[in-house]
Structure formats: C-alpha cells, structure tokens
C-alpha positions as CSV (number, residue, x, y, z in Angstrom):
1,Q,158.4,-7.8,-137.7
2,H,155.3,-10.1,-138.2
3,A,154.8,-8.6,-141.6
4,L,158.4,-9.8,-142.5
5,T,158.1,-12.7,-140.8
6,S,154.9,-14.0,-142.6
7,Q,156.9,-12.9,-145.9
8,V,159.4,-15.3,-145.5
9,E,157.3,-18.2,-144.3
10,S,154.8,-17.6,-147.4
11,A,158.2,-17.8,-149.7
12,A,159.3,-20.7,-148.2
13,A,155.8,-22.5,-148.3
14,E,155.9,-21.4,-151.9
15,A,159.1,-23.1,-152.8
16,I,158.2,-26.3,-151.2
17,H,154.9,-26.5,-153.3
18,R,156.9,-26.0,-156.5
19,R,159.4,-28.8,-155.3
20,V,156.5,-31.1,-154.3
21,G,154.7,-30.3,-157.6
22,Q,157.9,-31.7,-159.6
23,M,157.5,-34.8,-157.9
24,D,155.9,-37.8,-159.8
25,P,152.2,-38.0,-158.9
26,S,152.5,-41.6,-157.9
27,N,155.3,-40.7,-155.2
28,A,154.2,-41.8,-151.9
29,S,155.9,-38.5,-150.2
30,R,153.7,-36.4,-152.9
31,V,150.8,-38.2,-151.8
32,S,151.5,-37.7,-148.1
33,F,152.1,-34.2,-148.7
34,A,148.8,-33.7,-150.7
35,C,146.8,-35.7,-148.1
36,A,148.1,-34.0,-145.1
37,D,145.8,-32.4,-142.6
38,R,145.6,-31.0,-139.0
39,L,144.9,-34.8,-138.0
40,S,147.6,-36.8,-139.8
41,T,150.3,-34.2,-138.7
42,Q,149.7,-35.1,-135.0
43,L,152.3,-37.9,-135.1
44,S,154.9,-35.7,-135.9
45,S,154.2,-32.5,-134.1
46,S,152.6,-33.8,-131.0
47,W,154.4,-34.7,-127.6
48,P,154.3,-38.5,-126.2
49,L,151.0,-39.2,-125.0
50,H,150.3,-41.8,-122.5
51,E,146.9,-42.5,-123.4
52,V,148.1,-43.7,-126.7
53,R,151.1,-45.6,-126.2
54,F,152.9,-47.0,-129.4
55,R,155.2,-50.3,-129.4
56,N,158.6,-49.5,-131.2
57,D,157.6,-51.3,-134.5
58,E,153.6,-49.4,-134.4
59,Y,155.7,-46.3,-134.0
60,D,158.4,-46.7,-136.8
61,E,155.5,-48.1,-139.0
62,A,153.1,-45.0,-138.4
63,M,155.9,-42.5,-138.8
64,A,157.1,-44.0,-142.4
65,T,153.5,-44.1,-143.8
66,S,153.0,-40.5,-142.6
67,L,155.9,-39.2,-144.3
68,G,155.7,-41.9,-147.2
69,L,158.8,-43.7,-146.8
70,P,158.9,-47.5,-147.4
71,S,157.7,-49.7,-144.2
72,P,160.4,-50.3,-142.1
73,A,159.0,-53.7,-140.9
74,I,158.9,-54.9,-144.9
75,R,162.5,-53.9,-145.2
76,A,163.9,-55.4,-142.4
77,G,161.8,-59.0,-143.0
78,G,163.0,-58.5,-146.8
79,H,159.4,-59.0,-147.7
80,D,159.1,-56.5,-150.4
81,G,157.9,-58.1,-153.6
82,R,156.8,-61.2,-151.7
83,A,153.8,-62.9,-153.4
84,L,150.2,-62.2,-152.0
85,P,147.3,-64.2,-152.8
86,A,146.3,-63.9,-156.0
87,V,142.9,-62.2,-157.0
88,G,141.1,-63.7,-160.2
89,S,143.7,-64.3,-162.7
90,L,145.8,-61.1,-161.4
91,P,149.0,-62.4,-159.5
92,R,149.8,-59.5,-156.8
93,V,153.3,-58.9,-155.0
94,L,153.9,-56.5,-151.8
95,D,155.5,-53.1,-152.5
96,A,158.0,-51.6,-150.3
97,Y,155.4,-49.6,-148.6
98,G,153.0,-52.2,-147.8
99,R,150.0,-50.1,-149.0
100,Q,148.0,-53.4,-150.3
101,L,148.0,-54.9,-146.5
102,L,144.8,-53.5,-145.9
103,T,143.2,-53.0,-149.1
104,H,143.8,-56.7,-150.6
105,P,140.2,-58.2,-150.6
106,R,142.1,-61.5,-149.1
107,L,143.9,-60.1,-146.2
108,V,141.6,-56.9,-145.1
109,N,138.7,-59.3,-143.2
110,I,141.6,-61.8,-142.0
111,E,141.1,-61.9,-138.0
112,G,139.0,-58.7,-138.2
113,L,142.1,-56.6,-138.8
114,R,140.2,-53.7,-140.9
115,T,137.3,-53.8,-138.1
116,R,139.7,-53.7,-135.3
117,W,141.2,-50.7,-137.4
118,H,137.6,-49.4,-137.5
119,D,136.9,-49.8,-133.7
120,D,139.8,-48.1,-132.6
121,C,138.9,-45.0,-134.2
122,Q,135.2,-45.5,-133.2
123,Q,136.1,-46.0,-129.8
124,V,138.0,-42.8,-129.5
125,V,135.3,-40.9,-130.8
126,H,132.9,-42.1,-128.5
127,S,134.9,-41.7,-125.6
128,T,135.6,-37.9,-126.6
129,L,132.0,-37.5,-127.1
130,Q,131.0,-39.0,-123.8
131,E,133.8,-36.5,-122.0
132,A,131.8,-33.6,-123.8
133,G,128.6,-34.5,-122.3
134,F,127.0,-35.3,-125.8
135,Q,125.3,-38.6,-124.7
136,P,126.5,-41.0,-127.2
137,S,125.6,-44.3,-127.7
138,M,127.5,-47.0,-129.9
139,E,125.7,-49.4,-132.6
140,V,122.6,-48.4,-131.9
141,F,120.0,-51.3,-132.7
142,G,116.1,-50.6,-133.5
143,L,116.0,-47.1,-134.6
144,F,114.2,-48.1,-137.4
145,A,112.2,-51.2,-135.7
146,S,109.1,-49.1,-135.0
147,I,108.1,-48.7,-138.8
148,V,107.7,-52.3,-139.3
149,P,104.3,-53.4,-138.4
150,V,104.8,-56.2,-136.0
151,N,102.7,-58.9,-138.1
152,A,105.6,-58.0,-141.1
153,R,108.4,-58.2,-139.1
154,L,109.1,-61.9,-139.6
155,Q,108.6,-61.7,-143.4
156,V,110.9,-58.6,-143.4
157,S,113.5,-60.1,-141.8
158,S,113.5,-63.4,-143.9
159,R,113.6,-61.3,-146.7
160,F,117.2,-59.7,-145.6
161,N,118.5,-63.1,-144.3
162,Q,118.2,-64.4,-147.9
163,Q,119.6,-61.6,-149.3
164,H,122.9,-62.0,-146.9
165,S,122.2,-58.2,-146.2
166,Q,122.2,-56.2,-142.8
167,R,118.7,-56.4,-141.1
168,H,118.8,-52.7,-140.0
169,I,120.4,-49.5,-140.6
170,V,123.0,-49.7,-137.4
171,P,125.1,-46.3,-137.2
172,D,128.2,-46.5,-135.5
173,I,127.6,-44.0,-133.2
174,V,124.1,-41.6,-132.0
175,Y,124.6,-38.6,-130.0
176,S,122.7,-35.8,-128.8
177,D,123.9,-32.2,-130.7
178,P,123.8,-29.6,-128.3
179,R,124.1,-27.2,-131.1
180,C,120.4,-28.0,-132.1
181,G,118.5,-28.4,-128.8
182,G,120.0,-31.9,-128.4
183,A,118.8,-33.4,-131.6
184,R,120.1,-36.6,-132.3
185,R,122.7,-37.4,-134.8
186,L,124.1,-40.2,-136.6
187,L,127.6,-40.9,-137.1
188,E,129.1,-43.5,-139.5
189,V,132.9,-44.2,-138.7
190,K,134.8,-45.6,-141.9
191,T,138.4,-46.4,-142.8
192,L,140.1,-45.8,-146.1
193,G,143.0,-47.9,-147.0
194,H,145.5,-46.7,-150.0
195,T,143.6,-46.7,-153.6
196,V,146.0,-45.9,-156.0
197,A,143.6,-44.1,-158.4
198,E,142.1,-41.6,-155.8
199,H,145.5,-40.9,-153.9
200,T,147.2,-40.6,-157.1
201,A,144.4,-38.0,-158.0
202,A,145.1,-36.4,-155.0
203,A,149.0,-35.7,-155.9
204,L,148.0,-34.4,-159.1
205,A,145.3,-31.8,-157.9
206,Q,148.3,-30.4,-155.7
207,V,149.7,-28.9,-158.8
208,G,152.7,-26.7,-157.1
209,T,150.8,-23.9,-156.1
210,R,150.0,-22.9,-152.7
211,G,146.1,-22.8,-152.0
212,A,145.3,-25.2,-154.7
213,P,142.1,-26.8,-155.1
214,R,142.7,-30.5,-153.0
215,I,140.9,-33.9,-153.9
216,R,141.0,-35.5,-150.6
217,P,140.1,-39.4,-151.0
218,V,138.8,-39.1,-147.4
219,D,136.6,-36.8,-148.3
220,R,135.3,-38.3,-151.7
221,R,134.5,-41.7,-149.4
222,A,132.6,-39.2,-146.9
223,A,130.4,-38.1,-149.9
224,K,129.2,-41.7,-150.8
225,V,128.2,-42.6,-147.1
226,G,124.9,-40.6,-147.3
227,P,123.7,-42.1,-150.5
228,E,124.4,-45.5,-149.2
229,Y,122.4,-45.2,-146.3
230,V,119.4,-43.9,-148.4
231,D,119.8,-46.8,-150.5
232,H,119.8,-49.2,-147.6
233,A,116.4,-47.2,-146.3
234,R,114.8,-47.8,-149.9
235,T,115.5,-51.3,-149.8
236,I,114.1,-51.7,-146.5
237,D,111.1,-50.1,-147.7
238,T,110.8,-52.6,-150.5
239,A,111.0,-55.2,-148.1
240,L,108.0,-53.4,-146.3
241,Y,106.1,-53.1,-149.4
242,T,106.7,-56.8,-150.2
243,A,105.5,-57.5,-146.8
244,G,101.9,-56.3,-147.2
245,V,102.8,-52.5,-145.9
246,P,100.8,-50.2,-148.5
247,P,103.1,-48.2,-150.4
248,P,103.1,-44.2,-150.2
249,P,101.8,-42.1,-153.2
250,A,103.9,-42.0,-156.3
251,G,107.1,-39.6,-155.7
252,A,106.7,-39.8,-151.7
253,M,109.3,-41.4,-149.6
254,G,109.0,-44.5,-147.8
255,P,108.5,-44.9,-144.2
256,A,112.6,-46.1,-143.8
257,E,113.7,-43.3,-145.6
258,Q,111.5,-40.7,-144.0
259,R,112.9,-41.8,-140.7
260,L,116.3,-41.4,-141.9
261,R,115.8,-38.2,-143.2
262,S,114.3,-37.0,-139.8
263,Y,118.0,-37.0,-138.5
264,D,118.7,-34.4,-140.8
265,R,122.1,-35.8,-142.0
266,I,124.7,-38.7,-141.5
267,Q,127.7,-37.6,-140.5
268,P,130.7,-39.8,-142.0
269,L,133.8,-39.8,-140.2
270,V,136.6,-41.3,-142.4
271,F,140.2,-41.9,-141.3
272,G,142.3,-42.6,-143.9
273,H,145.5,-44.5,-144.9
274,L,147.6,-41.7,-143.6
275,A,145.6,-40.8,-140.4
276,C,144.0,-38.0,-142.0
277,G,140.5,-37.1,-141.6
278,S,137.4,-35.9,-143.6
279,D,135.9,-32.6,-143.2
280,D,133.2,-34.0,-140.3
281,V,136.1,-35.3,-138.4
282,H,137.8,-31.8,-137.9
283,K,134.2,-30.4,-137.5
284,L,133.2,-32.9,-134.7
285,A,136.8,-32.3,-133.1
286,D,136.3,-28.7,-132.9
287,V,132.7,-29.0,-131.6
288,A,133.7,-31.6,-129.1
289,G,136.8,-29.9,-127.8
290,G,134.7,-26.7,-127.3
291,A,132.2,-28.4,-125.3
292,I,134.5,-30.0,-123.0
293,A,136.1,-26.7,-122.4
294,R,132.7,-25.1,-121.5
295,W,132.0,-27.2,-118.7
296,T,135.8,-27.6,-117.6
297,W,137.7,-24.4,-117.8
298,Q,136.9,-23.3,-114.6
299,A,137.7,-26.5,-112.9
300,A,140.7,-26.8,-114.8
301,G,141.8,-23.6,-113.7
302,A,142.2,-21.8,-117.0
303,Q,142.6,-18.3,-117.3
304,T,139.9,-17.8,-119.7
305,L,137.0,-20.2,-121.9
306,P,139.1,-19.3,-125.0
307,L,142.5,-20.6,-123.8
308,S,140.8,-23.8,-122.4
309,R,139.0,-24.2,-125.5
310,A,142.2,-24.0,-127.6
311,A,143.9,-26.3,-125.3
312,Q,141.1,-29.1,-125.4
313,V,141.0,-28.8,-129.1
314,R,144.4,-29.5,-129.3
315,R,144.2,-32.3,-127.0
316,V,141.2,-33.9,-129.0
317,Y,143.2,-33.6,-132.1
318,R,146.3,-35.0,-130.4
319,L,144.3,-38.0,-129.3
320,W,142.4,-38.7,-132.4
321,G,145.4,-38.3,-134.8
322,L,147.6,-40.9,-132.7
323,T,144.9,-43.4,-132.4
324,A,144.0,-43.6,-136.0
325,A,148.1,-43.3,-136.8
326,R,148.5,-46.3,-134.5
327,A,145.4,-48.2,-135.2
328,R,146.4,-48.2,-139.2
329,A,150.0,-49.6,-138.1
330,R,148.8,-52.3,-135.6
331,A,146.4,-53.4,-138.6
332,S,149.1,-53.1,-141.2
333,L,151.7,-55.2,-139.1
334,A,149.2,-57.7,-137.8
335,A,148.6,-58.4,-141.9
336,L,152.3,-58.4,-142.5
337,A,152.7,-61.2,-139.8
338,Y,150.1,-63.3,-141.9
339,V,151.6,-62.7,-145.2
340,A,155.0,-63.7,-143.9
341,G,153.5,-66.9,-142.6
342,G,153.3,-66.2,-138.9
343,Q,150.3,-66.2,-136.5
344,I,148.1,-63.1,-136.2
345,R,147.5,-62.7,-132.3
346,S,144.0,-61.3,-132.4
347,G,143.9,-61.8,-128.6
348,D,147.0,-59.7,-128.3
349,I,145.5,-56.8,-130.4
350,R,142.2,-56.8,-128.4
351,T,144.1,-56.5,-125.0
352,L,146.0,-53.6,-126.5
353,Q,142.9,-51.9,-127.5
354,D,141.2,-52.7,-123.8
355,A,144.3,-51.2,-122.1
356,S,144.5,-48.1,-124.4
357,L,140.6,-47.4,-123.3
358,Q,141.5,-47.8,-119.7
359,R,144.3,-45.4,-119.9
360,H,141.9,-42.8,-121.8
361,Q,139.7,-42.8,-119.3
362,R,142.3,-42.5,-116.3
363,A,143.9,-39.9,-117.9
364,T,140.9,-36.9,-118.2
365,S,141.9,-35.4,-115.0
366,L,145.1,-35.1,-115.7
367,A,144.3,-33.5,-119.4
368,Y,142.4,-30.8,-117.6
369,R,145.4,-30.0,-115.9
370,L,147.5,-29.9,-118.6
371,A,144.7,-28.0,-120.5
372,A,145.2,-24.9,-117.8
373,G,148.2,-24.2,-119.0
374,P,152.2,-25.0,-117.8
375,A,152.1,-27.3,-115.0
376,V,154.4,-29.5,-113.2
377,V,153.4,-33.2,-113.7
378,S,154.6,-35.8,-111.4
379,L,156.5,-38.7,-112.9
380,P,154.1,-41.6,-111.2
381,L,151.4,-39.8,-113.4
382,L,153.2,-40.5,-116.4
383,S,154.5,-44.1,-115.4
384,R,153.4,-47.5,-116.8
385,G,150.3,-49.4,-115.7
C-alpha cells in the first residue's frame, strides 16, 4: 500500500511540475512555485497561531503573494497602473502584484518600512534563540573595538564619518552555538524584495522536471553577505593603517579581518519576498527546535525526545514562516497607503510589533503543551489580549 501511494503521489507531482514548466517564466504563480520552501508554505498549511495574528487585509495580502495572485488591496483600490515616483528618467508604474512597493528606491525607506520588515524577522529569530538557550544578543556593538588603539580611535571614527559609512561591523545577532562548545556565531538578517531578473531566473531553473536544480534568489543574496563583511573589515583595516597602525606583512590579513574570521563564518538569514528562507534559515530553525526539545520534552510530557523534537521544529517553522509573511504584507500595505496618498501610521506598525512580541513570550508554556501531543486547550488561552 505504501509503495502504491508513493507511485501515485510521484506521478501527480511530475504532472504538476510539467504543467508549471509550461507557464511563462515571468508568471507570478510559476515564480511562487519555484521559490516555495518549508517556510513559505506555512501560511497555507498551518493552523491559526495566536502568537502571529493577522489583520484581515494582512492575511489577504500575504496569501495572495504566496500563491502568485494579484494584490487584493491594489485591486480593491484601483491602484493598478498608478504612477510611482520616477527614478532618473525612467517612469515607473505599480503593477497588479505590488512587487515594486518594497523594491522601489523612493519607497523602501519611507518611515523605515523595509527596516520594520527586517526587524520583525530579526526579533522572532532572537526570541527563538533565547528560548533555545543560545544566549543571543541583538546588534552587538564593539566586537572590533579592541583592535583599534586608543590613540587612533578618534581618527578612525572621523574617517568613517566622512565616508558616510558605518563605524563598526554590527551583526544583527550574536549567539552561542552549543554544537561547537558555546562558540560565538554571527547572524546577519536580510530581507529580499521581488527582483525581476533573479526571480525569473529561479522560474527558468524549474524546467518542468521534479528534482531539477533550483536557483533561489534568497540563496543568491545569502552568498553575498560573507564577502560584504570581509570588504567592510578590510575597509576598517585601511582606516587603521591610515591612522598609524603598522600594516601586516604582505599577503597577511589585517587585524579587523582576522577578528572577523575568528568567528568561523557569517550566517546569513535571508527572508524573501515570498516568505521563503535561505539555506541557513532552515538549518538554524532545525537546530533551535532540537535544542528547545532537548531541555523541555520531559516537562512538556512528550513520550520521546524525537517526537518532541519534531513538534518543536514544526512550531519554529510555523512561527518564523507566519511572521515573515505578515511582516512583508504589513510593510507592503503601508507603502501602498503612501502611494495612494494616505498616511503611513508608523506608530500603529510599531504597536503591532510590540504586541506580537508580548504574545510570543506569553505563548511559550502553551506551545510546550501543544508539543506534547493532542491536548485540550481551553478557549481563554486563545482569547484576545
């Protein structure tokens, strides 16, 4: 019976892949299918989660984006084709999917919308690592301060001010990795809007055959994070040499680059336009879920550690996937309000973020009960507030 079911499902999957492969590479549904992963499918496969509440318009927007459908908010407001601020000599108009809302250079930084999308993703990762006992810290300053001599700090800081650059390398999260004896790891969280060239390439890689190699835009973006950090470290080294710090021998790394490489590697966590995640997002979700299970499975009443681990990993995926989808939808709707001539209620957005974090913290004990298996959960636990 199992073999027969497997053959039927494989045949159905092959048919779906062939059908998708016949679509135009720019088709939004094909792009969505090509970029889908375990994180992006949480929105359509998960039960409602009171830690990540959606307003009606946020849920509609997130679900439409996930499925490659036109934006309900743009359709309802008749904004398809609305003129966007010009960039250089190129006029731009809003399409039915709203893909330019979080990539247009004149819109992405209004009221910090892109930053708030990033911060929601950063916060949920940080909270999960705290729950897992990884001792995370957010936006740690001073990791490289000790390599700058006291008498050179003023000159180095002045140089970076003149270049309008960051003074220091500030990773989004630093945490202790229990797999490596508590070694400190650096995490960099990135968000990726819809880019026509990269997302079309991802769709083209899906050639209609199941198991074909995939070119995921989030992984392309993740691959650039490490070199960006190295370039920044070398810029700091150049500033040190200018300030009078003796340079190393030819071919040797400077002090900033040496300090950076002492952290092994930068783990890039890229959350995409479709709420998908880069490879390191999936690896960290699995590790964090396993760590939570190891120290809670008995207290949670789980029958075995593997059962608890599977439940906790599912919960982490659900929490991260829904948060990423909602954050992207929330930022997109706020940008649309600006385009439509309304006001971006940044205070309301921040209030929603703070309330979401509080619900996540209050829900930890309930999540352990759910992870133990089927249980009766009283309605007051799931009520508003």
